[in-house]
N, C-alpha and C positions, 0 to 999 in steps of 0.2 A: 262276435261271439269269442270269448276267451279261448286261447289255445288249449288249456286244460280241459274245458268242456268239449271242444271239438274232438280232442284225442279220445276222451271217454266215449262219446257218441260213435265215433268211427270204429273203435274197438268193439263196442256192443253190436254194431251192425255187421261187422266182419265175423264175430263169434256166431251170431244167429245164422248168417249165410253159410258158414262152414258146417255147423251142427245140422241145420235143416237139409243141407246138401248131403251130408253123411247119412242122414236118416231116410233119404229118398232114392230114387232111381239113379243109376250110374251117371247119366249125363248131367244131372243136377249137382252131383259131387263136384264136377269141374266148374260149374258156374260159381258155387260158393268159394272154391279155391281161387278162381280168377278174381273175384271181388276182394278177397283177402290180400292177394298179391298186389292189386291196385292200391289198396289202403297202405300197405307197407311201402310201396314205391312213393306214394305221396308223402308219407312220413319222412322218408329218406331225403327227398327233394327239399323239404322244408327245414331240414337240420342245418345247424350252423357248421357242423363238422360231420360230413357224410361218412367219412372213413370210420370215425369212432362209433357212430351209430350203427353202421353196417357190421362192425366187429361185435358190438353188443348183441345185435339181432342174431348173428351167426353163432355166437357162443350160447345164447339162449336156446336156439334151435337144436344145437348139438346136445346140450344138457337135457332138455325136455324130451327130445326124440329118444335118447338113450334110456331115460327113466321110464317113459311110457311104453317103449318097446320091451323093456325088461318086465314090466307088469303084464303086458299083453302075452309075452312068451311064457310067463309063469302061469298063464291061464286065468288071470284075474279080470281081464278085459276081452271082449270080442267085438271087433268092428266088422261091418258087413260090406262097406263100399269104400273105394278109393285106394286100396292097397296096390302098390306098384312093385315094391321089392319085398320078397318073402322075409319075414322076421322083423320088418319095420312097421311102425304105425302108418295108417293111411296118410296120403298127401295132405288132405284137409286138416288132419291133426297137426302135422308138421307146420302148416301155415298158421294154425292157431297159436303155436308157440312163437312164431315170428310176430304175429299180431300182439301177443301179450308183451313181447319185448318192446313194442312201440309205446307202451304205457309207462315203462320204468323210469324214463327221464322226463316225463311230462305229467300225466295225471296221477302217477304214484310216487312222484319225487318226494312227497311229504314223509315217506318212510325211510329215506336215506339216513344212515347213521343210527337208525332205531331198529336194531337187528332182532331184539326180542319181540317187538311189535310186528316186524316182518314175519317172524316165525309163527306167531299167533295168527296173523292175517292169512298166511299160506295154509296153516293147519285147519283153518275154518273155511276160507274162501275156496281153496282147491276142491275139497269134497263137494261143496255146494255146486260149483260149476260142473263137475263130472256127473253129479246126480241129476242136474238139470239136463245135461246131454243125454243121460240114460232115459229120463222121462220123455224126452222128445224123440227117442228111438234111434239115436246115433251110435249108442254103445250099450252092450249088455255086460253084466257082471256075473261071474260064477257064483259069488256070494257077496251080497251088498255089504255086509259087515266087514268081511275080510278086505274087499276092494276099497271101501271108504277108509278103513284103518290104514292101509298101505298108502293111499293117496294123501291122507292127512300127515302121516309121518314123512313121506317124501317131500311134500310141499313145505313142511315146517323146516326142512333143511335147505331146500332149493331156493326158497324166497329170500332168505338173508344173503345167500351166495349171489343171487341175481342183483340184489340191491348193492352189494359190494362191487360187482362188475359194472353196474350202471354208474357208479361214482367214478370208476376208473375210465370208462368209455362213455362219457357224457357228450353226445353229439348236439345237445340242445343248450349247453352252457354257453353263455355269451362271452366270447373270448376277446372282445374289443376292449380297449382301455376304458376305465371307468368314466372318463369325461365324455365318451361317445355313446355310452349305454343309455337307453331310454328308461327313466324311472317310472314304475307303475303308479298310477294315480289312485 
C-alpha cells in the first residue's frame, strides 16, 4: 500500500479514535489519545529526518492548540472530556493537531507551494471536520454560525502557514543523492 494512502488511513483512524473518545466517558478519552500517540510515533519512526518531522509536529501542535484554546476561551467551543489544564483544549484535541501534522509532508504534500489552494482547503475542510466532531458529540458550539465562521477564517490562515512550515521541516524528503533514490514506477 502506498505511503500516502497509509498516512491518510492512519490519520482518519486516529481522528475517529480521538473524536469518539472525546464524545464518550472519560476513560475512552485516554484510549483515543493513546491511539493517536501511537500513530504519531509510528509516523516519526518512519521519517527520513525525525528531527525535522518532530519540529513540524511540535509547531503545528503549538499553533493549533493556541488557536483552538482561544476559540474555546472565547466561548465558541465547549469540550466535555479530556481537559487537563484549565484554559487549554483537551488532550485528545491537542493530539488531533499532532495527527494532522503527520499528513502535511505525506498525504497533503500536493498542496505545498499552493497557498491559495491551501487557504481554500483549510477554510472549507476545517469547518467540515469540526462540524463532524460536533455531530459525533465531542464538541458543542455556542452558535454554529459564529463558530464555523471563526473556524473557517482561522483555518484559511493556518493551513498556508502549516504548508510553509512543512516545506521547511520536511522529515519525509529523501535527502540521499539522486543516484541512490528509488524512482517511483
